[in-house]
C-alpha positions as CSV (number, residue, x, y, z in Angstrom):
1,X,5.1,5.2,-7.6
2,X,8.7,5.2,-8.7
3,X,9.1,8.8,-7.8
4,X,7.6,8.2,-4.4
5,X,10.0,5.3,-3.9
6,X,12.9,7.5,-4.8
7,X,11.7,10.3,-2.5
8,X,11.3,7.8,0.4
9,X,14.9,6.5,-0.1
10,X,13.6,3.0,0.4
11,X,14.9,0.0,-1.6
12,X,12.7,-2.9,-2.7
13,X,14.3,-4.8,0.2
14,X,13.4,-2.1,2.7
15,X,9.8,-2.2,1.4
16,X,9.7,-6.0,1.7
17,X,11.0,-5.8,5.2
18,X,8.5,-3.2,6.2
19,X,5.4,-4.8,4.5
20,X,6.1,-8.5,4.6
21,X,5.2,-8.5,0.8
22,X,7.7,-10.6,-1.2
23,X,10.2,-8.6,-3.1
24,X,9.2,-10.3,-6.4
25,X,5.6,-9.1,-6.0
26,X,6.8,-5.6,-5.1
27,X,8.9,-5.4,-8.2
28,X,6.1,-6.7,-10.3
29,X,3.7,-4.1,-8.9
30,X,6.2,-1.3,-9.6
31,X,6.9,-2.5,-13.1
32,X,3.2,-2.9,-14.0
33,X,3.7,-6.6,-14.8
34,X,1.2,-7.6,-12.2
35,X,-1.6,-5.7,-10.7
36,X,-1.5,-5.9,-6.9
37,X,-4.6,-5.9,-4.8
38,X,-5.7,-2.6,-3.4
39,X,-4.6,-3.7,0.0
40,X,-1.1,-4.6,-1.1
41,X,-0.8,-1.3,-3.0
42,X,-2.1,0.6,0.0
43,X,0.5,-1.1,2.3
44,X,3.3,-0.3,-0.1
45,X,2.2,3.3,-0.3
46,X,2.1,3.6,3.5
47,X,5.5,2.0,3.8
48,X,6.8,4.8,1.5
49,X,5.2,7.5,3.6
50,X,2.5,8.5,1.0
51,X,0.1,11.2,2.2
52,X,-3.5,10.5,1.4
53,X,-3.7,12.8,-1.7
54,X,-0.6,11.1,-3.2
55,X,-1.9,7.6,-2.3
56,X,-5.3,8.2,-4.0
57,X,-3.5,9.7,-7.0
58,X,-1.3,6.6,-7.4
59,X,-4.3,4.3,-6.9
60,X,-6.3,6.2,-9.5
61,X,-3.4,6.0,-12.0
62,X,-3.1,2.2,-11.3
63,X,-6.6,1.7,-12.7
64,X,-7.9,0.2,-9.4
65,X,-11.3,1.6,-8.5
66,X,-12.3,1.8,-4.9
67,X,-15.6,-0.1,-4.4
68,X,-17.4,1.2,-1.3
69,X,-19.3,-2.1,-1.0
70,X,-16.0,-4.0,-0.7
71,X,-14.8,-4.4,2.9
72,X,-11.2,-4.7,1.9
73,X,-11.5,-1.4,0.0
74,X,-13.1,0.3,3.0
75,X,-10.2,-0.9,5.1
76,X,-7.8,0.6,2.6
77,X,-9.6,3.9,2.8
78,X,-9.4,3.8,6.5
79,X,-5.7,3.1,6.5
80,X,-5.0,5.9,4.0
81,X,-7.2,8.5,5.7
82,X,-6.4,7.8,9.3
83,X,-3.3,5.6,9.6
84,X,-1.0,7.2,7.0
85,X,1.3,8.6,9.6
86,X,1.2,5.5,11.8
87,X,3.9,2.8,12.0
88,X,3.9,-0.1,9.6
89,X,3.7,-2.4,12.6
90,X,0.4,-0.8,13.7
91,X,-1.0,-0.8,10.2
92,X,-0.1,-4.5,9.7
93,X,-1.6,-5.3,13.1
94,X,-4.8,-3.5,12.2
95,X,-5.1,-5.4,8.9
96,X,-4.7,-8.7,10.7
97,X,-7.1,-7.6,13.4
98,X,-9.7,-6.8,10.7
99,X,-9.3,-10.4,9.4
100,X,-7.3,-9.6,6.2
101,X,-4.0,-10.9,4.9
102,X,-1.7,-9.1,2.5
């Protein structure tokens, strides 16, 4: 994730602004001090412009397993597979529309 952050040229503050996730939570997720939810991790990856293969690689390395019976996990797969090139505004709108919060 740190390499992806460097490649994206985004600061933690930029990611916070794009995702509405508190900067302390973002830093904790990056440092491994706190496991974020798959949805938070997905949103952060999308803010950094991760392509699907990179996003799934990071998720796999994080130890999170995608549960196909979990609606939030299905939403994350949808975002990664079909919305990865979309704007954060649209991604956040879709998450809200689906009834989830970050």
